[in-house]
N, C-alpha and C positions, 0 to 999 in steps of 0.2 A: 504493500500500500504506500510505502514511502516514496515510490516513483510517480504516483498519480499526479501530484500537484505540479512538479516540473514539466511533465509531458503536457499537461493541460495548458500551462503557461506558454510552452513552446508552440503548441498548435495555435493558440490565440494570437501569438506574435506573428506567426506566419500568415494567419488570416488577415491581420491588420496591416501587414507590410505592403507598401505601394507596388503595383504591377510594374513590370519592366517597361520603360518608355520606348516606343518604337522609334527607330532612328533612320536617317538617310545616310548611306555609305556610298563610297565611290571608288571605282577603278578607272583611271584616266590614262589613255595611251596616245602619244603623239609622235609621229615619225616625219621629220623634215629632211634629214640628210641621208643620202643613199650612196653606198660605196661603188656601185657599178656605174660605169659611164652610160649604160643603156637606160638608166632611170634618172630623170631630171630631179634635182632637189626642189623642195617646196618652201615657200616663205611662211605660209599660214599656220601650220600645225603648232609651232612654238607659241604663237600668240593665242591660238585656240585653247591650248592646254592651260595657259595662265588664266584665261577667261573662265574655263570650266572649274578650275580650282577655286576661283573666287565665288562662282555660283554655288558650288557644293558647300563652301564654308558659310555662305549667306543662308543656307538651309540648315544650319547648325550641325553639319556633318563634321564629326571629329575623326572618323576613320576614313581617310582619303589616301589612296595609293596612286602615285603618279609614276609612269614609266616613260622616259624620253629617249629617243634616238638609240644610241648604242646599248642602252639598258633594255631595249625591247628585243626579245627573242621568243621563240616558241616556248621554251622552258619557263622564262620569267612570267609570261602571260598565264600559262597553265598553273604555275605555282601561286600567282596572285589570286586567281579564282579559287583554287583549292583552299588557300589560307583564309580567304574572306568567308568561305563557306563554314569554316570552323568558328569564326567570330560572330557571324550574322545571327540574329535572333528572329523568331517568328514575328511577322508584322513589319519588319524592316523593309525599306526600299533600297535597292542597289542601282546606282547609275553606272553602267558599264559603257565606256565611251572610247571611240577610236577615231583619230584624225590622221590622214595620210593618203598615200596612193592606193587605189584599188586596181585589180587586173583580172584578166580571164586567161584560162588555159584549157587545153583539151581535157575533157573529163576522164578520170581514171576508170570510172565505171559509168559510162553513159547509159541513160535510161529515158523512157518517155516522160517520166515524172520530173527528173532533174535536168534534162536536156543534154546537149553534147559538150557544154562548157562548165568548168568549175570556176566559181568566183573566189578570188583569194587576195590577201594583202601581202605584198612583198615587204619584208623588213629590211633594216639598214644594210645587212650583208648579202642580200639576195643577188645572185648572179645566174641569169637564165642558162648559161652554158656550163657552169660548175655549181650545181645546186647542192645546198646543205639544208636538210629538213628543218634546222633551227631557224632558217631565215625566211620562212613563209608560213602562213596559216590560212587554211581553206575555211570557208564559211561553215562547213559541216563540223569542223573542229570546234569552233566557238560554241555551237549548239550542243555538241556532245559533252564538252567540259561543263557548260552551265547545268545540263541535266544531271551529270555525275557528281559535281562538287557542291552545288548550292541547294540548300533545303527548299522544298516546294512551297514552304510557308513564307519564303522571302520573295517579294515582288521585285522584278528586274525591269528597268528601262534600258534597253540597249540602243545606243545612238551611234551610227556609223557615217562619218562625213568623208566618204571617198566614192570613187566611181564604181559602177558595176560594169557597164558597157556603154556605148553610145555613139550618137551622131548629133550634129547640130542641124537644126531645121532651117534657119535663115542664114544667108551669107553674112559674113562679118566684114565691115569696111576696114581695110588695113590702116587707114589714117587714124583710127581711134578704136583700140581694142585693149582691154585691161584684164580680162578674165584668164586664169590659168586652169586648165582641166586637171583633175586629180586622177588621171588615168596613166598608169606607169608605162604602158606600151600602146602604140597605135592599134586600133581594132584589128587590122589585118595581121599584125605581128602575133596576136594571141593564138592564131591558128597554128603557128609554128612552135608554140611552147607546150611541152608536156612535162608536168611536174614529176619529180622523183618520188619514190615511195616514202611515206611519212609514218612515224610511230603512232599507235593509238594512245588513248589516255594512259598515263604512266603512274598516277598517284591513286591512293586508296579512295574508293568511293565512299560517300557519306551515308548512302543507303544501300541495303542489300539488293533492292530490286533494280539497280542500275547495271547489273552485270552484263546485260546484253547490249549495252550502248554501242560497243565497237561493231557488233554485227548488224546493227540497225541504222539506217540513214536517219539522222535526227534533223528535222526541219523546224523552222521557227514556229510554224503553226502546230507542231506537236507539243510544244512546251506550254503547260497551263499557267505558268507564272511569268511569262515573258511578253513585254511590250517592245516592239521593234520599230525604230524610226530610221529610215535610210535617206541619204541625201538626194537621191534621184530615182526616177524610174529606170528600168533595165535598158531602155532605148535612149538614155540621155547621159551626158557627162555631169559629174559633180564639179562645181567650180569654186575657185578662191579668187579673191581680188582685194585691192585696196578700196576702202570705203570712206574716202575723205569727207564726203558730204554728211555721212553719218558719224564722223568723228572716230573712226576705227582704223587701225593699221591693216596690213594684209591679213585676211581672215578667210576661213571657210564660210561660205554663205549660209549653210544650214546651222553651223555653230553660232554664227552671229545672230541669226534669227532666234535660236534657242535661248541665248543669253538675254535678248530683248524680251522674249516671251515672259520671263520671270523677273525682269528688273524694271521695265516700263510700267507706269501706273495705268490701271484700267479705268473704265468709265466711272467707277465709284471712287476712284483715287485712293483706295485702301488696300486693294489686292492687285496682283499682277495683271497685265493686259491680256494674257492668255486665259484669264477667268472671264470667258465670253458672256456668261449669264449673270455675273456679279454676285455669286453666292458665297464668295470667300474661298473657293477651292478651284483647282485646275484639274479637270477630269482628263482621262486619256483621250477622248474624242475632241475635247476642246484644244488640247495641245496639238494633236494631229492636224486639225482644221486650221489652227492659227499658223503653224509652221508651213503648211502647204501653200497658203495664200502669200505668206511673206517671202518664201523662197522664189515663187513665181515672179513676184514683183521686183525683187532685188536682182534677178538675173534676166530681166526683160523677157520673161516667159520661156527661157531656154531650159529651165530646170524645175522639177516638181517633186517634192519629197513624198515618201511612201510611209504608210502606217499599217502595222499588223498587230492585232491584240487578241487575247483569248475571248471566247464567247462569254458574254455577260460583263465584260470589263469596260464597256464604252463610257459609263458614268463613274467609274471608280476614280477617286482622287489620286493624283500623282504625288509622290513624296510624302514624307512624314511631317515636314514643316515647310512653309513657304517664306521666302524672304520678303522684307518690307520693300515696296517699290522705291527706287532711289533716283532714277533718271527722269529727264524732262523731255518735252516735245520740241523745244526750240531748235530750229534748223539753221545752220549757218548759211550765208549766201553762197550760191554755187560759184565755183572758180572756172574761168573761161580762158581759153587760148584763141586769139583772133589771128587767122592766117591772112596776111596782107593788110594788117591794121594800119590806119593813119593816126597822126597825133590827135586829130579832132576826135576820133573814136575812143582813143585811150583816155582823153580828158572827159568825154561824155560818160564813160563807164563809171566815173566817180559819183555820178548823181543817180545811178540806176540801182537795180536790185541784184547786181552781180559784181564780181570782182575779177580783176585780171590775175591769172595764175602765173607763178614764177617759172614754172616748167610744165611740160606736157604730163609729167608724172603726177602733178598736183591738180590737173584739170578735170573737171566734171563734164565739160562740153567744149567742142571745137567749132568755131564759126568760121567757115571758109567764104571770104568775101567774093572771090572770083566766081564761085558757083552758086552763091547765096544759099548754101546748105548749112544746117546745124547738125553736128554729130554728137552723140552721147558716148561716154567712155565704154559702154557696152558694145560699141561697134556698129550701132544703128544710125542711119540718117533719120533724125526725128522731126525735121522741118525743112521745107524748101521755100524759095522765093523770099527769103529774109534779107532785105536790102537796106535796113536802117536800124539805128539803135532803138527807136521806138518799137519797131516790129520785133526786134530781138528781146526787148524787155517783156513783151507779151509772151514770148516763148518761155522766158525764165520765170515769169509769174506762174505760168501754167505748171512747170515742173516743180517749183517750190510748193505749190498747192498739192500736187500729187505726192511728193515725198513727205509732206506733213501729214497727209491722210494715210500713207502706207502702213504705219504701225497700227492704225485703228481698224484695218480691214478685218471683218469677221463674217465668214460665210457659213456659219453653223445653221442659220435659219433661212438664208436666201443666197442665191448665187446668180450672177449675170454671166452669160456666155455669148461668144461671137461664133456664128456659124456661116459657112459649113466647114471651115478649115481650122477653127480654134484660134486661140490668141497667140500661139507660138509660130505661126506661119506668116509669110509675106503674101498680101493680097494684091495681085497685079491690077493695073488699070482695066476697068470693065467688068471685074468680078462682082457677082451678086453677093450681098451679105445680108444677114438678118441677126437681130439681137433678141435673145430669149432671157426671160427672168423667171425663176422657179423657186418654190419653197423647197428647201432641202430637208426640212422636218415637217412631217404631216401633223395635222391636228392643230388645236389651239385657235385663238382668236385671229381674225383677219388683220393683216398688216397694211399700212399705207406706204405705197411705193412711190419714190421720186427718182427719176432717171434723167441725167443730162450728160452732154458730151463736152469735153475740153478738146477742141480741135488742135491740130499740130501747131498752129500759130497762136494758140491761147484763146481763141474765140469761144465764148460760152454759147451752147445750143441746148435749149430745153427740149427734151424728148417726151417725158411723161410725168405727170398727167397734163394733157392739153384740154382745152375747153370741152371737147366731146367725151373725155374720159371720166368726168364726174370727180368723185373723191379720190380716185386712183387707188382703190383697195386691192390687195393681193390675197386671194383666198388660199385654201390648202391645195388646190389643184395647180398643175403646171400651166402657166399662162401661155397663150400663143405669142407669135412674134410681135415685139413691140414696134419694130421698124424694119422695113426692107428697103435696101438701097443698092447703089452700084458705085464702085470705087472710081472717083474722078480726081484730077489734080485740085489743089496741091497735095503732094505726097508727104509722108512722114509717119508720125505716130499720134493717133487720137486716143484719148482716155475716156471711156464711157463709165460713168460713176452712178451706182444705184444705192439708194438708202431705203431701208424698210424699217418702219417704226410703228408702235401700237397706236399712236395718235398722229394725226396729220401734221407734218413739219411745216407749219405756216410760215415761220421765219425764213426757212430755206427756200420754199416755193416763191415767196415774195421777192427774195433776192434774185432768184433765177429769172423771174419774169422781167425784172427791171434791168438785168444785164444781158438778156438774150440777144445774141448777135453782136456782142461787143467783146473786145479783149479786156475782160474785167474779172479774172478768176481770183485775184487777191481778196482775201477776206472770207472766201467760201469755206475754207478748212475750219476756221473758228466757229462758224455757224453749224457745220456738221458735227463738230465735237460737242457743241452745246446740245444738239438734238439727240446724240447718242447718250449723253449723260442723263438727259430727261427721260430716256427710254428705260433706264435702270436695268440694263443687262438684257432687255428684250428687243433691242434693235440689231440691225445687221447692215454691214457696209461691204459692197463688192465693187471692184474696179477691173474692167476688162480693157486690155490694150489692143489696139488695132493697127498693125503695121502695113502700110501701103507703099507702092512704088511701081515703076514701069516694068 
């Protein structure tokens, strides 16, 4: 009987002890430097890794493992995942992140399910002619290690900012091109690469039921605790670039968008901007939707992120803690290089909404006076017929408006599309086009839609609702074409902007009616921001880019 009281006290103390707090943990991998002359070095991953370390710390992560360049090998990554599995607790989130080149090789075991190519990441010492298994990791390896070494009760967000394969849809003007593809070899070279045999998982599994991992192909959709975000679709390149207008050095575009998703303030100003419905959490589907729209806009529609997640996880909140938003929306004036500028134009620029760049590396836009063309650093001709500083100021006003709106894009409830070619193709003169707006989530109350175009020269054009459209409500069904037209000069890039809100945005509609047909886009971004804040997480903003040319 003398043991009863101590045992009772012990049981009571265990019952009253606080439950273990779920944590966010991180394994962050970045490869910038490659030893083989066949693989170009990258500038972005070093900056990406610093950004992701800061993001993880802002989410109160204390268990952060970072592997850089020479420290990255097959063994070091496998060990990092194995050891993290020993430390992670049920309910934790793990951010597993990779930044660097991606590549393709002939599949060792081709099948109808997996195709004839393996996707892999070459590591710093990879040499396609003298291969060492320590210097590359195939996507199947990542999934096999995750399944073998990490407890199923730990939720994993895997983010890969590298290429899978790809082609570019639109031609890139050589006078202005700043994107670097994260693809280690040209697509044609991949067909000549066949990877040497690699070892299977070499460390002890955490669960007895993972003994068949080596014999079974493990796909991301097989893992019930894995959310996967890839930088691009399989037919695209993942890109990195300097983003001077956004105030960032050379960065991977997906990583930059991910950092902004959790650091820019949302419409309620208390939670991150990726919290699209303003409920104080960022769900899996919210993060995927936000990143997809941001990557498209940051790459001039050349890249679109991908999202895979387990059944039933769409509304599951990401991470154990969210950072307090810390960045602001103010955008610096764009920097411009003028080809063939005169002293009068240099002086006039001091009184406008743009600044002269010191070098082409610092320029957001190139204005070619001899051809009256304006090019963006993406390599696209964005405006033609621009022959005065007043006309150029209209172009700059338009782009400043678009870039100010870009972080606010939310297509979770509504999306605007350009047909028939999509937003990432060039529409030649004479091509028929149509604009479609649709609800991306069924059910719920009707929304009020407002659609307008910012033409290539900055002219505002109200599209919807016109007098015959009444209140301009958008019900749960897909709407028919808003407008059908044909491509005519002047060529460049138009931005069609659609806002959907629970209440009619009278302030915006009034501003659009008064500026219709004028180069007067300045001020519209502030009104749209106000309308989104008034919508309290129930609004949606979509921007479609339309590239035209001869």
